[in-house]
N, C-alpha and C positions, 0 to 999 in steps of 0.2 A: 701281656698285652703291650703293644708298642704305642707310645703317645706321639701323635703327629703334631708338630709345632704349628703355631699360627704364623703363616708366612707374612702376614701384614706387620707382625711385631718382630723386627730384626734382632731384638735383644735376647730372644730365646736361646741363641747360641752361646750367650754368656752365662746362662743358668743351668744348662744341662748338656750332656753328651749328645752329639748329633746322631740321630737314629740311622742316617744313611752312611756317613763316612766314618763314624766312630770317634771323631775328634771331640775332645772335651776342653773347650777354651777356658773353663774355670780352673783347670789344672795347669795351664801354661804359665811358666815363670816369665815375667816381663824381661828379666835379665837374659833370657834365651831367645827373645824375638829376633834379634839380628842374626844369630847363628842359625836358627831354624829357617829363616827367610833365605839365607845363602844356600842351604840344603835344597830348598824348593827350586832355586835357579838351576842347580845341577840336575834335578829330576826333569825339568822342562827340556833340557838338552836331549835327554833320552827320548822324550815324547816327539820333539821336533825332528829327530833323526829317523823316525819310522817311515817306512815306505808308504803306508796308507794315511799319512798325516793330513791329507786333504779330504778324506772320505768321511762323510757323515754316517754314523751308524743307523740313523733314522732321519726322515725328512725334517723333523722338528728338533733334532739334537745336533748341537754344534760338532764340527770335526775337531780333532786334536789341535789343528792349526788355529781354528777360530777360538778355542779355549785359551791357547797360548797367547793370542793377540789380546784377548780380554784380560788375562792375568798381567800381561805387560802394562796394560792401561790401568789396572787396579794398583799395581806397584806405583805408577806415576801419580794417580789421583790421591791415594792415601798418603804418599810422601808430601804432596802439596798440602793436604788437609792437616796433617800432623805438624808440618812446619808452620802453617798459619796458626794453629792452636798454641804452639810454643812462643810465637811472636806477638799474638794479639789476645786480648781478653774476650773470651766467650764468643768466638766468631760463629756466624751462621753460613752454612754452605748451600749452594744451589743443588737442585736435583741433578742426577746423572742417569740418563736413560741408556743403559748398557746395550739394549737391543738395537736402538736407533744408531748408536755408535758403531755397532758391528756392521750394520748395513751401510752406513755412510762411509766408513773406512774400508769397506770391502775386505773384511777379515779373511774370508776364504780364498782370496786371490793374492794375498801377500806372500813374499818369499820367506820360507821357513828359516833360512840362514840369517836374513836380515832381522827377522822377528827375534831370533835367539840373541843376536847382538844387542838389540834394543832392550829385550827382556833382561839380559844380563846386566846392562848398565842401570836400568831402573831398579832391578832387584838389589843390586849392590848398593845403590844410593839409599834405598829405604832401610836396608840392613844397617848401614852406617848411621843413619838417622836414629834408629832404635838404640844402637850402641851408645850414642851420645846423649840420650835423655837422662837428665839428672833426677835423682830420687824424688824431689819435691815437684817436679814438672809432670810426672805421670798422672797427677790428678787435675791438671788444667782442663777446663771444659770447652766444649764446642757443641753446636746444634745443627741438626739437619733442618731443612726447610719445613718439614712436617712437625717440628718442635721437639723431636726426640733429642735428649741430652746425653752426651757421652763424654768420656775423658780420654786423654791420650792413651791411658792404659786400656780402657774398654774398646776403643777404636783399634788399637794394636791387636788385641785378642780377636776381635771381629774380623779384621783384615786377614790374620793368619788362618783362621778357620776357612775363610773364603778361598784362599790360595790352596790350602791343603785339600779342601773339598773338591776343587776342580782337578787336582791330581787324581783323586779318587774317581772323578767322572770319566777321566781318560784312561783309567786302568793302570795308573802308575803311583799308587799311594806310597808315602814315605815308609820305609821299614825301620 
């Protein structure tokens, strides 16, 4: 019997293997977050090179291009949040409405080559950020606006699950 996670509780991905994509964030070594992030950037290049990159598989499912735009923005947002956590004591972050961003930024109309360049720069930046986190800094806290508390470590694991899950969503899981 498969257990379906409570989608209102984002922390479930830090306690068990994802039943959809198979990623187990609990098993990820924080020492590898930078390296794995760089590998995801390479995988997105394959996705953005597809002929059908703009095609939605269903009306309510993003196209590979839209997913890539989202991941680019996830790289940027999480790098900003982690930097803030490393520089400030227990910061609180505003909500981010990913669906509103997708509409406002017109994800489906963006140029795949430009998106890849931006995604590469953002992915490389957050990978370098992970590589530079000192041992004692992994436990620095931060909070979402809903009061959920996380650390640089848990946010990094959550981030990587999100990026890997979206590669799964577009049929390009890391091997």
